[in-house]
N, C-alpha and C positions, 0 to 999 in steps of 0.2 A: 189833633188825629194822633192817636197812640200806635207807635211804630212796634210792630212784632219783631223784635231783634232776633229772637230765636229762629224764626222763619226766614228772616233777611240773609242771616248767616249761613242758614242752609243754602239758601238760592246760591250766595256768593259762592259756597264751597262747590256747589255744582258746577256753576260757570267756571271756576278757575279749573277745577279736574278737567272739564270738557276741553279747555283751552291747553291744557299741559298734554292731554292724551292726544289732542289733534297735532301739536307741536312734535311730540315723540313720533307718530306715526309719520309725520313729515321727514323728520330726520331719518328715520329707519328705511323709508321710501328712497331717500335721497341717497343714504348709504348704500342700500341695495343697487342703485343705479350706478354709483361711483365705483363698486365691487364688479358689475358686469362689465362697466366701460374697461377697467383696468385689466381684467380677463381678456377682453377682446384686443386692447393693445399689445398685451404680452403675447398673445396668439399670431398677430401679425407682425410683431418684431421677430417671433421665432420663424416665420415663412421666409420674410426678408433676408434673414442672416442664414438659412438653409440655401437660399438663392444665391447668396454672397459665396458660400462656401462651395457649391457647384461650379459658379463662375471661376473661383480661385483655382479649383483643384483642375479645371480644363486648362487654364493660363500655365499651371505648373506643369503639365503634360507636354505643352507646346515648349514651354523653355527647356526642359530637359530634352526633348528632342533636337532645340536648336544647340545646346551644348555638344551634343553628339555630332552635329554638322561641323560645329566649329573645331572639335577634336579631329575629325576627318580632314579637313582642311589643313589644320598645323600640321598633319603627318606628311603632307606633301611640301613643307617649307625644309624638311630634313632629308628627303630622298626622293628620288622619282619614281613616281608609283603609277600604276595604269589609270588612265582618266585624268591625267595630270591637264589636259587641255579644256576640260570642263571646269576647273575649279574656280578662276575668275569668275565666271558665270554664276557659279552657286554662291560665292561670296556676295555678289550684286544682288543677287535674287533672294537667297535665304538668309542671310545675315544682317538683314536691315529691320525686320519686323519686330515688333516688341508689343505684347498685349496692353491694352489700356482698361483698366479696372473702374468701372462706375458702381458704386455700392447702391444696393436698393435700399435707399434710406428715406422713403416717402412717409412712414410709420413715424420715423426718429423724428423727422422735421416737423411733422405734425403734432407732436407730444411739445417739442421744445417751443414751437412757435405761437401754439395755442395756451401754452402753461399748464398743460394736462400732464406734464411729466410728474408733478406732485401727487397725481392718482397713483403712481406706483408706490404702495403703501412701504415696502421694504427698502429702507434705506443704501443697503448693501448693493440691491439689484439695481437701484436707480443709478446709483454711481457708477457701476460697472457698466450698464448701457451707455452712459456719456462717454466713459474711458474707452470702450471698444470702439464706437465711431470716432472718436479723436484719434484713436491710433492707426485709423487708415491713412493718415497723413504720410505714413512712411512708404506706402506704395506709391502715393502721389509723387513724392520726392524723386523715388527712383525713377518713375516714368519721365519726370522732367529732366532727370540727368540723362536718360538714353535719348531722349528727343533732343537735347541740346548736342550731345555727341554727334548724332547722325547730322544735324544742321552744320556742324562748326568743322567736321571732321571726313565723315563719310562721304556726305553729297559732293562737297567740293573736289574730293580726290577723284571720284569716278567722273564727275562734269570736266575735270580739267587734264586728267592723266589717263583716262581709259575711253575707249571706243567699245560700244557694244558689239557692232559687227565684227571686229577683229580680235575681241578678247580672247578667242580660242588660239588663233596666229600668235597672240602676244602673249600666251600664258607664261613661258619661261621668264619674260621680262619682267611682267606683273608680279609673279610668286618670288622673285628677288628684290622687290622694291621693300626696303626697310617700313616704308609708310602704310602700305598694303599688310604687311605682317604685323604692325604694331595695330592697325586697325582690327585686325582678326584676334589678337590677343585681347584687346580692349573689350570687344564682344563677349570673348570667352569670359572676362571678368565681370562684365554687366551682367551678363546671363545667369551666372553663380550668384551674384549678389541679390538678382531678382530671385532666384529659387530660393534664397534663405530667407528673403522677406515674406514670400508667398507662403512658406511653410510655417512659418510663425503666424500669419494672418489667418490660416486655416484651423491651425490650434486654438487661436482665440476664438474662433467661429464656433469650433465643436464645444468648447467651454462654455461659452454663451447660450448656446442650444440647451445644454446639459442643464444650466442655471435656469433657463427660462422654463424647461420642462417641469422642473421642480416647483416652480412659482405657480405655476397652473394647476 
């Protein structure tokens, strides 16, 4: 049987072209799907970081208010002012709280745990995202420092040296106690450190939001 090589070659060319076209269409569709998924991730990251920024700004306002409270208390250390009998209660009630920041990181954790971080095509953007979430560690560290201070110094003092029922009567005695003064000065310092850390974190959030908007 004589083979028609010209016909066979034509058939082979058609089949090969069909396979290449199908392969190209599949790659094109996959690339489109990955680009769509990348944009969804970037948009979700932007929403998460905007929520972080809002929470951090609320915490910053709280911290600045606590600094004012601490300054008001410190003023009573140096001279007798009206309302002196209320100051120990103010210290006990208002100079203990510290906001605890929990980032909105579901999208970031999904990216890293699924391996989809590679879908972020821009290498710089990908690195900046990772760096941003890693630098939240400074907030965790400062929160741990504050928690340790309350546990090791503030709580023992009020448990051992102060009675909530007699704080007003014992105000003069308490306000001359060097340990209580040290507690207040320490809180003043802790709050100011926290303010600095929060301001830097807010700045990084704003920079990341701008970068993600450009990437979208």
